[in-house]
Every structure is written in C-alpha cells, then in structure tokens.
N, C-alpha and C positions, 0 to 999 in steps of 0.2 A: 445660305445660299437660295434661292427658292426652285424647286424640281422644275423642269419643260416637258411637257407631253412627247411621247415617242413619234418619229416623226421619220420617214423614209428619206435617206439621203445618198447620193451619186458619189463616189470615192472614184478615183483615174489610178491603176495600179501599174509600176513598169517597172523593169531593170535597168541600170545603166552601169557603166565604169564607172571607175572611184573618181577618176580625173574630169567626170561630167556631172557631178554632182552640184556645184556652185553655178555652173550652165546652167542645168537643168530646172534647177529651185527660180532662177532669176526668169527664164521665158515664164514658166507659170505665174508667177508673182505678177510681171509685166502684164499678164492677162489677167489680173483680177483674186489670182486659183492662190492665196495667202497662207492654207495650215497646211503642213507637210509633215511626214514624218519617215524616215526612211532607216534601214538598217542594213550592216554590211553581214554578206552572206559570201561560201567560198564560189558561187558563180557572181560575184559584185553586189551591188547594193540595191535594198528591194526598196521602193521608192512609192509611199503613198499620199494623196493628197484629196482632199475634202473638194466639192466643188458646190461651189456659190448654189444657189436656189435658182433655176431656171437657166442653168448653165447646161448648154447641148454638147456631147460628150461629141457624137461624131464633126460636129463643125471642130470643133477642139482638134481632134485627131488629123483632121487634114488638115490642120493651119499648122501644126507640129510638124506632119510629114513634107510638108512645105519650105516652112523654114529649116528643114534639114540638109535638104538637097539646094536650096539656093543660099544658106548662110555659112553649112557647117562642114558638107559634102561626104557625111556620113552618117549613119543611124546612132542617135543619143538614146533617145528610148525607145528599149526593146522590151517587146512580148507588154506591148501597151493595150489599155483592156480598161471598163468601166467594171464596177459593184455596188451593185443597189446594198445599202445596209441600211437596219430598221430602228436602232435605235443608240444614243452616243456615246457607245462603252469604247468608239475607237477612240474621240476626245479625249474620255477618261483615266485611258491607256495614254494616250498622247501627253498629259498632262501630269502623269506620276512618272514620265522620265526626266523633266525638268528638274532643275537643282536652282535656289537660292543663290543668287548672284552681285557685286558692284556694278550697279549702274553706270555710277561719275568715280570713275577711279580715282581724278586727279580732284576733284572736287573737294573740299574741306567736309562736304556733310558725309562723305563716302555711302551714297542713298543706296540702298542696298534695293532687289528687288525679289518676293519670290512669288513666282508664276504658277504651282502647282495647282490654285484654285482652292488653294486648302484653309482655312484662315484657326490661327491656333488658339489653346483658351488666353495665352498671353502675349499680345503684339509687340514686337519691337518700335521704337518709335521713329528709328531709321531706316523701318521697311515699307516698301508698297508689296502690298497683297494682292496679285491677280490672278483673276479667270478670264478666259477665253470664249470660250465655249464655239462659234463661229466668225466671233469676232476677228482682227487681227490684231494684235500688241501685246503680247506677253513680256514682250522687251527682250528676248533672247536673239531677236533675229538682228545683223549688222545695221542695217538702217534706225532702225527705231532707236541704239544705242547711239549712232550717229547724230541722229536730231536731238535725241539729250542733250549729248555734248557742245551743241552748234546752240541749243538752248542756256546753255551754262553763258554762256559764251555773249550770246544778246543781251541778257537780261543782267550781267554783271555791269553792276554798276544804275541802273533805271532805280527809278523809285516809286514802288506801287504800282509798275507797267499793266497794262490790258494785253490778253494774248489771244489771238485766236487760234484753233487748232482745226485744219481743216483735213476733214477726214477722219474723224479721234478715234475708230476703230473702238477698242479695247476702256479708254480713256487715257492712257496709261501718260500720255503726254501732256495733258491736260493736267492730269497730278501732279506731273515732275514739274512742271510751271508753276502750278501753288506751292508745291514743297522749294523753290530756288526764288521765290520770291514775289510773283504777283499775285497783284491787288482783285482780279478776276480773271475768266477764265470762258470764251466762248468757243464751245464743243462742238463743232457741225459734221452730222454724218449722214446721207442718207439711205442707208440700210439700218430696219428697225431694229434689226438684231443686235446690231452694233451699241445703238443706243439704251437698251433695255439691259447689256452686260457691262458698259461704260456706267450706267444709274447706279447699278448692284456694287460696282466697285468703288465708285466715290463713297456710298454707303456706307461695305468694311473697314472700308478707310479711315472714314471721318473727315471728308474733305468737302469743306464749302465752299462757294466763291466760283463754283465751274456752274454754268448753263449749258442745256445740252437743244439741241434744236436740228428739225431735217435741213433746214437750207438756211441761207443769208438771207431771206426775207423780210424785209421791213427793218435791216439791222443797217444804220449809218455811219455808225462807227468807224473811226479810223483807228486802227490798232498801231500801236511802235514794236509789235513783233507779231509776226503771222510763221507757226509753221504746219508742212502739208508733207506727210510722210504718205504719196500714192503712188499712181505709177505715171510713167512720162505723158503717154496720149492722156490723159486725164489733166494733169498738169499745164498740159497748154492750151490746152479747153479752156483751165481757170486763168489764166493769164491775165485776163483785162479785170476780170473778178477782183483776182489779189490784189493786182497793184491798185484797184481803184479804192479798195478796203486800208492800204498800206501808209500808215502817216509819214510824212514827214521827216527823213532821219530816221527811219524805223527798219526794222531790221526783218528780211523775207527768210526763210530756212525752206530748202527743199531738197527731198530725197525721195526713196523708192526706187532711183534710177540707177540702171547700171553705165558700167564705165564709157560704152558706146553711145550711152546718151547725150554725154556732155557737150560738143558741140550744138546739137540743138538744143538744149535746154537755155546755153547761154547765146544762142543769135534768139533765139525767142521773147527773153531775159533780159535782150541788149541795153534795154532804158533804164537800168539800173544797175549798179556798181559793184560786181562779185568781189566780194572781201574775203571771201575765204573758200577752198573747195578740197575738198578731205575723200581720196578714196581708199576702201579698206575692204577686204574678202570679195573682188568682183564689182564693187559697190559704191556711187557716189553721193555725194550731199554738198550742197551751195549752200554759202551766204551771202544772200543780197543786205544792201542798202539802198535806201531809197534817197537818194541826195535833193529832189526837189519834190514839190506839191503832188499827190495823186491828181490825178486829172477830172 
C-alpha cells in the first residue's frame, strides 16, 4: 500500500450517553461524516470523527445544536469540540481495532472481509482485504452490510449483469458485486481520495472488471443493478439520474438511510416498485424494481 504524505486533518470530539451512540453516528453520517471511532469510559462514550476536507466545524456545531433542540429536546453531543491532527495515526489506530468478519453470512460464498488495511503474505480466496484511508466503506457499517445482502438478492439468477456502484467509497460494494457474479462494474465517486483508495483495494484483491470514474459524464448504459450507499439528501438529488440509468426490470438498492428517512425515500422513488425494505440497528435499506423503461 502506498504511503501518503502527512496532512492536517480536523477531528470532531464529543462525549455521549451509551443510549445515544447509534443516533449520534447516524446524525454525523447524514452530514457526510463517515469515519468514526468510539471508546466506552466511566463518563460515557468518547466519540471521535474525521471531518472531510473543507468541512467547517463551527457550522456543523451550530447544525448539531439546532437538531438537538428541535428534534431531541436534550443535549446528545456533550463537550463538543474540534481537534487538529497532523498525520494519519488516528486512522491507523482505528484500523487496528477492526477484525475480519463474514459480510454475507447466509450466502453460499460466506464472503469474508478483513478491514484492517493489512495484506497477509498468504491471502484467503474467500476474503476481501480493505483499507479505508479517509474513504467510507470497510464493511463494518450496517448500511454496507445491508447493501451487500440486497446485492446478493438482486444478482441472484442474473447472467453476467453489469452493476453501477454510485458513491463507491473504498470500492467494497463494487468488489462484492464482482465476487457475486457481475461481469463488469462501474464505480463512481466524486471524492478523489475515495478513488485512490478504491484503486488500491482493487489491486491488492486482484479484482478486474471494475471501472472507476468521478461522475457519469458520457455514460449512456442502462444497468440491470444499481447500488448507492450514500445519504438521504444526495439520494434525493440523484433520483432522476439513477432512474434514467436503471434498465427495465432492473434493481435499485438504496441505503445510507435512517429509519425516519423511509417515507421521504418512498415518495421520491414512487415510480419504482419497492420489492423489499430492511431495517437494522437504526438504518434502512431498500430494493426497488423498475417495471417500465427508464425515461
């Protein structure tokens, strides 16, 4: 894995009550803050979150306090502050806390994921080795697992389908798609760091047939399977584009959504048939079907 030069990163820190952990991570995730670490202590949970480049902490803190007042009625993020860090030791420490796990427990492949960013001398054929850097998608998050399960269902019985992974992050869902039988995958992410990490993950796992792009410019293909694990506001904005790229009879998998986002997504994508909705640990994933040709 190629070393990256040291940079200055902003890190959010806060204390939480144990009952608020999933809620807090969900609120940050909805705002595009995707890499978090937490540790339990005597005074609750210490939460740390890597802020993406260009994020304004003061604006985020104002949004969080307004959310607490309007929707919760109490303080969730206690001792909220920003810390500057000058290297990636925080990320390396986070990765060391991770352990290999089965991503698709009910699938015959029993596909495993090793999210520690360490490549062993002898790789297991049933394991994907993932390094995350500052990109999202080690496979440990509930939404990634939900997306992988719905991908397995959508790809079952299809003959050499193509898949669009919109917002690919580390490329984990693109790699899962290939392992599940997709002939080729177009993986798109507008974050250059994500594309660098995704390329390295494809290389270390020796996975071919995945094309990486920053956007869909020039893409006219209609895909039988599309997966997008992002956040609510982006999925609402992408609705016309995703529906236009979905083949007739195709499957669209959407996640990165909290329970409370369910009705809004169903309204936005009401032109598609909802085949399945799965709720787990505060998160929701949808499997839609396109019954008619895309406009």
